[in-house]
N, C-alpha and C positions, 0 to 999 in steps of 0.2 A: 449565390448561395444555394439555389436549390440543387443545384451539381454537386454541389461540395455536401449537402446531406446524404444526397444519394450514395454516393460516394463512400461517406461515413458510415452508411446504414449497410453497404454493401461489405464494406471491411470489418465491421462490428458483428457481424454473423460468424466469421471466422473465428473470433476470439469468445463472443458473448456466451455462447453455451459451456463450453469448457470453462471459460473463467466463474459461471454461475455454479457450477459441481465444484470448483476449488472450493467456492463459497460457504456452499452448503457442508461441505465436507470438513471446513475449519469448524462451523457453526458447532458441528455433531461433536467434533472429539476434544475442543474446548469444554463444553457442556459436561461430558462426560467425566471429563476428569476434573472438573470443576466438584461436581455431584461425589464424586467418590472419597472426598476430603472428608476426614472426621472433625465434626464442629462441636468442642467442647466447652463451649460457652467462656472462655478465656481472655474473650477482648482483644482476640487478635485482629487488624484491621483490614477491612476489604480487600484493598490493593494486596495485603499479602496472600491472602487466599491466591490471589487470580498470580502472584509470584511463584507460589507452590504449584500451583498448575501449569507453568511454563508457558501462560499466554502469550508473553512476546515472543517466544521460541517458536510456538505453533505459527503466530503469525506472519515472521518473517518467513518461515518453510512456504506457506501458502505464498507470502508476496514473491518468492523466489520464481515459484511456479506458475504464478501470474506471468511474470518477466519471459519467461521460457516459452509459454504459450503465445506471445506477443510476438518472439524470434519466428517461431515455428509458422505464424500466420503470414508471415514475410515469406518464408520459404515456402509456403504452399501454392503462392504468385507464381514460381516458377516449376513448378511441376504439375502433372495432371493437363489441364485446359491450359496451363500456362498463361494465365489472365494477365502478368504483369506485362503483356504484350498488348494487350486489347487496353489495360488502363493508361499504361504510357501513349497511346495513340488518340484519346480520346479529347475532344477539343477543348480542355480545360485547363485554367493555369497551372503552373508547375508546383507554386506554394499550395494549392487546393489539392493536388495530389499528392504533396508530401505532409499535409494537415489531416487527410484521411487514412493515414496508417498513425498519426501521433493520436489524435483524438479519442480514437477507438479505445486504444491502449490507457488514454489515461482515464477514460471510463470505466474500465476494467478495473483498475486500482483504487477507484472511489466505492466501485461496487464492495471492494473487500475492507475497504475501511468501514463503510457503512455497516457491512456484516460485523464487524467486530465491536462497532457499538451497540449494536442488537444485542451480542453475546453477553456483554457486559452488564448490560441492561436485567438479560434473562438470570443473567448469575448473581446479581444483586435479589431478585426476588426469592432466589433459591436460598441464598444465605439468610436471608430475613425471615424467610418459611422455617427453617431450622433453627435459626435464633428464639423466634415465638414461640414455635412449637415444645421447645425443650423447658421452658418458663412453663409450662401447663395450661397454657393459653389455646383455645380452639380457632382462634382468628390468626390467621397466617400472616394477612396483607391488612395492616389496618391504617387509617388516617394519622393514629396516636399510638404510637408505640408502648408497650408497657414498661415501667419503669426499668424491670431487670435488663431489658435490651435497647435502652434508649440512647445508647452509646453508638447504635445503629444508625442512629436519626443522622441525613445526610452524608451517611457513607458513601453512597455513590456518587454525589458533590465532590465531596473531599478527595475520593480517588484519583478522579482526575486532576486535582492540583497537588495532590503528593505523589503520584506517580508519572514519573517523565515519559513513559511510554504512551499512557494513554493521552498525553498532550500532544502527540503527533496526531491524534483524531481529532482532539477539540483544542486548539493553542489557546493557551490564555496570555499571551504577549506578542511583542511583534518578532523577538527573536524564534519564540516556537513557531509562531505562523511562517516565518522564512525557512525553518528547518522542514514542517511539513510539506511546503509548496516544494522544496528542492526534492525531498525524499519521494515525492509524488510523479513530478515532471520529469526530473533529471534521469532517473533509470529509464523510462520509457524512450526519451529522446537518445540514450546511449545504446540501449540494445537494438533497436531499428538502425543507427548508423552501422552496429556492429555485422547485421546482417546484410546491409547494402555494401559494405566494405567488402564482406567475403564475395558475395556475389560478383560483385566489380573486379575483385582481385586488387583491390587497393589494401594490401596487406600491411603495410606501413602505418596505416590508420589505425590500427590495434593498439598501438602507443596510448592512444587518447583513451582507449576503451579501459585498458589495464589501469591509467593514472585514476580515470573516474571510478573504477572499482574500488581503489583503494580510499577514495574519497568517500563514498558511502559507507565502506565499512569501518570508517573510522567516525562518521558521524553516528552511524547506528551503536556502534559500541561504546559510545560517551551516553547513550541516551538516560542509562540508569545510574551514570555514574558521573554525574554534573559536578561534585564536589573535589575531584580531581581535575577537571576541565575547565579552563577560563573561559570568560564570555569572549575575549579576545581571539583565542582558540577557535572557539566553534565559529565565529563570525568570519573568520580564516578561510576555514574549511568551507563553510557556506559559499563565501565569495569565489573561490576555487574552482567549487562544482559548478556554479551559475557559469563561469567564463568558459569552461570547459564542455556545457551542455551548449551554449549557444554556438561554440565553436563547431560542436557535433553538429548542430540541425544547419549551420552555415553549409557546411562538407556536404552533408545529407543532400541538402537541397541542390547544390551544385553539381551533383552526381545524377540527381534526377534532372537536372535542367540539360545538361549536356549529354543525357540519355545514355549516360555509363552504365546503368544497372540492369540494362538490357543486351 
C-alpha cells in the first residue's frame, strides 16, 4: 500500500499542477461570464443564468483539457529521463503500477468537479447580491430574504434538482450516480489505454477508444435533453460504456504485465 501511495504521488506531480491551473481558469472564466449578465429582476431561474453563461460548455472544455493532461503525463514517461523503464522495473505488483496511472487521473477529474461546485456556489452569491441590491436593500447576503426576491430562496438547491448538468456533480438518484461515475472513471481509463496502445503500437485497440468516445458523447449530449431520451437508452449507454471500460482496463493491465509498453 505504501508503494502504491508513493507511485501515485509521483504520477500526480505530473498532472496535479497543470490540472490546478485548468481548474483555476474554469473558475475565473465562469464567474466573469456570469457577472457580465444583466439582471433585471424578471424572475429568471438561477440555473437559466448558468445556461446563458455556458457553464456546461466551459466545464466540458476544461474536462477535455484534463484528459489531454492525463494523456501527456503518460507520454512524458517515455521522453527525457524515460522513467517508464524505472517504473516497470520496480518490485511492485503490476496492478499497482496500473492503478498509479488511473488514481491520479481520477483525482484530477474530481478536482475539476469540486471547482465547478465552488463556482456554482459563488455564482449564487453573486446573483443573490444583485437581486437584493436592486430592491433597494443594503444587505446583500441575509438569512431571511426580502419579499421582493424571496423567489431566490432555495434557488441553489433547486438548481441541482432542475439542471441535469449539475446532477453530474451531485447525483440525486441511482441513475445519476451511475452516469457520474461513468463520466469520471471511463474517460480516464480510455485515455490511458489509448496512450499505452499507441506506445506499444497496438493500433487495432483504437477501435475501442472510438466506440468509447461515441458513448461518452452520447451520454454528454443527452444530459440536458433527458425528455428526448428514455431511461432504458441511458442505462444501455452507461452499461456499454462500463463494459468497454472494463475491457480497456484489462487490456491495459495485460500490456503492462507483459511489458509491452516499454
